[in-house]
Residue frames as qw, qx, qy, qz and C-alpha x, y, z in Angstrom:
[[0.093, 0.447, 0.885, 0.095, 125.65, 92.93, 200.93],
 [0.104, -0.248, -0.224, -0.937, 123.20, 95.44, 199.47],
 [0.246, 0.268, 0.666, -0.651, 120.14, 96.43, 201.45],
 [0.033, -0.354, -0.771, -0.528, 116.75, 95.86, 199.85],
 [0.332, -0.134, 0.124, -0.925, 113.79, 98.19, 200.24],
 [0.016, 0.296, 0.942, -0.158, 110.75, 96.63, 201.88],
 [0.321, -0.113, -0.225, -0.913, 107.29, 97.60, 200.67],
 [0.070, 0.309, 0.916, -0.247, 103.79, 96.78, 201.90],
 [0.232, -0.439, -0.452, -0.741, 100.17, 97.62, 201.27],
 [0.646, -0.654, -0.323, -0.225, 99.27, 97.08, 204.94],
 [0.147, 0.553, -0.549, 0.609, 101.22, 98.71, 207.76],
 [0.515, -0.269, -0.783, 0.221, 101.10, 96.64, 210.97],
 [0.416, -0.836, -0.272, -0.235, 99.10, 98.02, 213.89],
 [0.638, -0.693, -0.014, 0.334, 101.22, 100.18, 216.18],
 [0.622, 0.063, 0.249, 0.740, 103.65, 101.28, 213.48],
 [0.002, -0.737, -0.094, 0.670, 104.20, 104.90, 212.44],
 [0.560, 0.538, 0.486, 0.400, 103.48, 106.30, 208.98],
 [0.171, -0.539, 0.085, 0.820, 105.05, 109.46, 207.53],
 [0.401, 0.528, 0.622, 0.416, 103.32, 111.25, 204.66],
 [0.114, -0.030, 0.081, 0.990, 102.91, 114.66, 203.09],
 [0.043, 0.751, 0.658, -0.018, 99.68, 116.57, 203.59],
 [0.343, 0.324, 0.082, 0.878, 100.61, 119.91, 201.99],
 [0.354, 0.809, -0.391, 0.260, 101.85, 122.19, 203.31],
 [0.447, -0.627, 0.576, -0.274, 102.92, 119.90, 206.19],
 [0.511, 0.195, -0.837, -0.021, 104.35, 116.46, 206.78],
 [0.732, -0.402, 0.107, -0.540, 102.41, 114.18, 209.11],
 [0.215, 0.211, -0.935, 0.186, 103.32, 111.28, 211.39],
 [0.727, -0.260, 0.041, -0.634, 100.52, 109.00, 212.53],
 [0.183, -0.247, 0.933, -0.187, 100.32, 105.78, 214.50],
 [0.558, -0.064, -0.631, -0.535, 98.19, 103.00, 213.06],
 [0.410, -0.163, 0.693, -0.569, 95.65, 101.25, 215.28],
 [0.327, 0.191, 0.924, 0.055, 93.87, 99.02, 212.75],
 [0.347, 0.666, 0.659, 0.051, 91.40, 99.24, 209.89],
 [0.372, 0.562, 0.231, 0.702, 93.14, 102.32, 208.49],
 [0.340, -0.909, -0.186, -0.156, 92.55, 104.31, 211.67],
 [0.479, 0.385, -0.420, 0.668, 95.19, 106.28, 213.52],
 [0.528, -0.583, -0.519, 0.333, 95.50, 106.86, 217.24],
 [0.260, -0.810, -0.032, 0.525, 97.52, 110.06, 217.23],
 [0.617, 0.619, 0.217, 0.435, 98.71, 112.41, 214.52],
 [0.386, -0.670, 0.047, 0.633, 101.57, 114.91, 214.61],
 [0.541, 0.796, 0.193, 0.192, 102.16, 117.62, 211.95],
 [0.567, -0.444, 0.177, 0.671, 105.53, 119.11, 211.00],
 [0.386, 0.901, 0.120, -0.159, 106.03, 122.24, 208.90],
 [0.227, -0.769, 0.495, 0.335, 109.80, 121.86, 208.43],
 [0.507, 0.494, -0.617, -0.344, 109.66, 119.32, 205.61],
 [0.905, 0.004, -0.396, -0.158, 110.09, 115.57, 205.35],
 [0.502, 0.332, -0.652, 0.461, 113.30, 115.24, 207.39],
 [0.228, -0.302, 0.551, -0.744, 111.88, 116.38, 210.77],
 [0.828, -0.068, 0.022, -0.557, 108.81, 114.16, 210.34],
 [0.848, 0.203, -0.488, 0.047, 110.95, 111.11, 209.51],
 [0.256, 0.375, -0.655, 0.604, 113.27, 111.86, 212.43],
 [0.484, -0.248, 0.408, -0.734, 110.33, 112.05, 214.84],
 [0.912, 0.041, -0.182, -0.365, 108.78, 108.85, 213.47],
 [0.686, 0.294, -0.610, 0.267, 112.11, 107.08, 214.03],
 [0.061, -0.348, 0.606, -0.713, 112.26, 108.36, 217.62],
 [0.731, -0.128, 0.192, -0.642, 108.73, 107.08, 218.29],
 [0.910, 0.176, -0.334, -0.173, 109.36, 103.72, 216.60],
 [0.459, 0.369, -0.684, 0.430, 112.67, 103.19, 218.41],
 [0.283, -0.308, 0.534, -0.735, 111.07, 103.99, 221.77],
 [0.784, 0.003, 0.253, -0.567, 108.11, 101.66, 221.19],
 [0.344, -0.249, 0.880, 0.211, 110.13, 98.96, 219.36],
 [0.658, 0.565, 0.451, -0.212, 107.93, 99.21, 216.29],
 [0.543, 0.132, 0.479, 0.677, 108.66, 100.48, 212.76],
 [0.163, 0.671, 0.046, -0.721, 108.41, 103.66, 210.68],
 [0.532, 0.379, 0.673, 0.347, 107.01, 103.68, 207.12],
 [0.052, 0.361, -0.194, -0.910, 106.90, 106.27, 204.33],
 [0.583, 0.541, 0.556, -0.241, 103.62, 106.45, 202.43],
 [0.297, -0.114, 0.589, 0.742, 104.34, 106.39, 198.70],
 [0.328, -0.188, -0.443, -0.813, 100.71, 106.64, 197.56],
 [0.645, -0.296, 0.120, -0.694, 97.28, 105.70, 198.92],
 [0.971, -0.099, -0.047, -0.214, 98.08, 101.97, 198.92],
 [0.849, 0.229, -0.293, 0.375, 101.88, 101.54, 199.12],
 [0.429, -0.877, 0.208, -0.061, 104.35, 102.09, 201.94],
 [0.693, 0.444, -0.460, 0.334, 108.14, 101.75, 202.14],
 [0.758, -0.558, -0.224, 0.253, 109.85, 100.72, 205.37],
 [0.096, 0.901, -0.304, 0.294, 112.13, 103.45, 206.72],
 [0.222, 0.393, -0.811, 0.372, 113.42, 101.40, 209.65],
 [0.784, -0.420, -0.368, -0.271, 112.23, 98.75, 212.07],
 [0.067, -0.558, 0.644, -0.519, 113.19, 98.39, 215.72],
 [0.908, -0.219, -0.030, -0.355, 111.39, 95.11, 216.39],
 [0.067, -0.531, 0.837, -0.117, 113.31, 92.35, 218.14]]
């Protein structure tokens, strides 16, 4: 069975978002109304930022999302039960 990408325009509160803010990649945790609680910056490219977002999401049983543009996000992985 093929996996299907999941997209959204609204990332649930508590989830982690990965996006590029040249020259760095950023991971932030959403807290509602477009606000973020904490932000981490990575200079090693997309892969380290995604890896860290997955670690955070796995630990907190939330999800990690990749920002595609200002209004669209693609699910990287969810750890919700």
